N, C-alpha and C positions, 0 to 999 in steps of 0.2 A: 730725216725727212722721209726717205724711201721706206724705212722700216715703219714709220707711222702710217704711210700711204698703204703698205701691205696689210697692216692690221685692220685699217678702215675697210679695205676690200674684203677682208675675211668676215666682217660684221655685217656688210651690206645684205646678203641673203637672209640673215636673221632679222635684220631691220625691216626688210620688205615683208617677210612673213608676219611679223608683228603688225605691220600696217594692214596686211590683208585680214588678220584676225579682228583689228580694230574696225575696219570697213564692214565686215560681216556683222559684227555686234551693232554697229550704228544702224545699218540698214534693217536689221532684225527688230531692233528696238522701235525704229520709225514705223515701219509697216505692220508690226505686231499689234500696235495700238489701233489700227485701222482694220484689224481682222484678217490680214494677209500674211501667210508664211512665205516670205520673199525668197527663201532658198528653194522652195518648190517651183519657182518661176525664173530661177536663175541659171544661166549656163556657167560652165567652168570659166570662160573668158570673162563673164561679168564679175565673178568672184576675184580673179586675178587682176583685172583692171579696175575693181571697184575703188581702191584707195586713190588711184590717180583721177578717176572720174569724180570722186567726192572732192578732192582738192581743187581740181580745176573747174568744177561747176559753181562753187561758192567762193567768191573773193575774200569774204571774211574769215572763212575756214582756212584758206591757204595763207593768209596774213598771220593769223593766230598761231599756226603750226610752225611758220617760219620764225615768228617772235619767240615761241617757246623754246625751239631748238637753238636758235642763236643766243638767246639770253642764258640758257643752261650751258652751253659749250663756253661762252665768254666767262661766266662766273666760275666754271670749272677750272678754266685756264688761269684765271686770276688767283683763285684759292690755291691751286697747285703750285704756283710761283711764289706764294706768300705763306708757306706753312709755318714759318717761325713767328708770325704775328699772333697775338693772343686772341684777337677778334676772329681771326680765321680758324684757329684751333677750336674755339667755342662753337662756330658756325657748323663745322663738320664733325664735331665730337672727338678731336684728337686730344689726348691727354698730354699736359705739359711735361710730365715725367716720362713719357713714352720714349723708349730708346729705338724706336723704329727708325730706319734709314729714310732720307728724304725721298728716295725712289719708292719705298713701301708706302709712305704717306701719301705720295702723288697717286699711286695705284688705288689706295682706299678712297682718296677724294673723287677720282674719276668714276669709280664703281657706284659711289653714292649718288653722284650727279647723273649718271646714266639711269639709275634706278628711279631718281626723281623725275627725270625726263620721261621715262616709261609711264609712270603714274599720272604725270600731267596730261599726257597724250591720251592715255586710257579715260581719264576723267572728262577731257575735252570731248572725245568722240562720242562717249557714252551720253554725256549732257547734251550734245548737239543732236544725236538721234532721239533721245527721249523727248527733248523739248520740241524738236520739229514735229515728231509724231503727235504729241499732246496738243500742239497748237492746231494742227490740221484737224484732228478729232474734235476739238472743241468748236472750231469754225463749222464743221459739218453739222454737228448737233444743233448749233444755234443759227443756222442758215446765214452765215456770214461770208461765204465763199464768193469770190468774184469769178465768174464764168468767162474767162478771156480768150479761151482757145476754141478753135472749131475743128473738130475731127471729121474728115471726109473718108467714108468707107468705099471700098471697091465696088460696092453695089450701088453707089450714088447717093446713099443716105448721108445726111450731115447732122452732127450733134454739137451743140455749144456745151463745153465741158470746163471743169477745173481740172487741170493736169497735175496729178500728185507727183508722177516721175515715170521714168521708163528705163528699160535696160535693152539688151540686144534682141530680146525675143518679145517683150510685151510693153504696152502702155497701161498705166494705172491711172484711173480718173474717176471723177464723180459728175453726174449730170444734174441739171436743174430739177428734173422731175423725180430723181431718186437719190436718196442719201446714202445708199450702199455703194461701196467701192467696186468699180467695174474693171474688168481686165480684158484687154483686146490684143490679140496677137498682131504683131507688126505686119505680118503678111496680109492681114485683112483690111490695113489702112492704105488709102491711096495717098493722102497727105495730111499734115496737120498745120493749121494755121495758128501761130502764136501772136496774139495781139498784145502790145506793149501796155503796161500799167501807165496811166496818165497822172 
């Protein structure tokens, strides 16, 4: 048990680095479709905390990621405990005449399931980023945005906006009068009023 925990702790930094890369790709795909290079407007902290912000900002995303990881680990555990069954051997591509030890087979299975989990997560984050960006871009072009937020500037000016997103430095939004994406530094904003959807 302690050895397994030590192995897991060794892979945590790599796992987090992978999540950071996925977060960067997701944000880049989303904002790129709106004509914004998000990396030009992101701090190091935005990049490092991006995956956590993405997961906590959207409940469907965090549920999907938890389900993918849980199902992959559960299936990996089940298959590695049942390497002698024919269906398991077909599932992971083990040959029935293979003279590998049970430990070697378990390692092969774990590696294949880790690769599968990495591919699932990559597909999910890329699909989520691409789909979200395409949906917002389509709504901007067809004038279907709901301008539910009010941005109050330090100058006293107010604007009713559709808030695309924000990071530690900027707000990204669209106004009723203009379809172009606007970027305002957080320091220029006094407050933002978020009106709930009815």
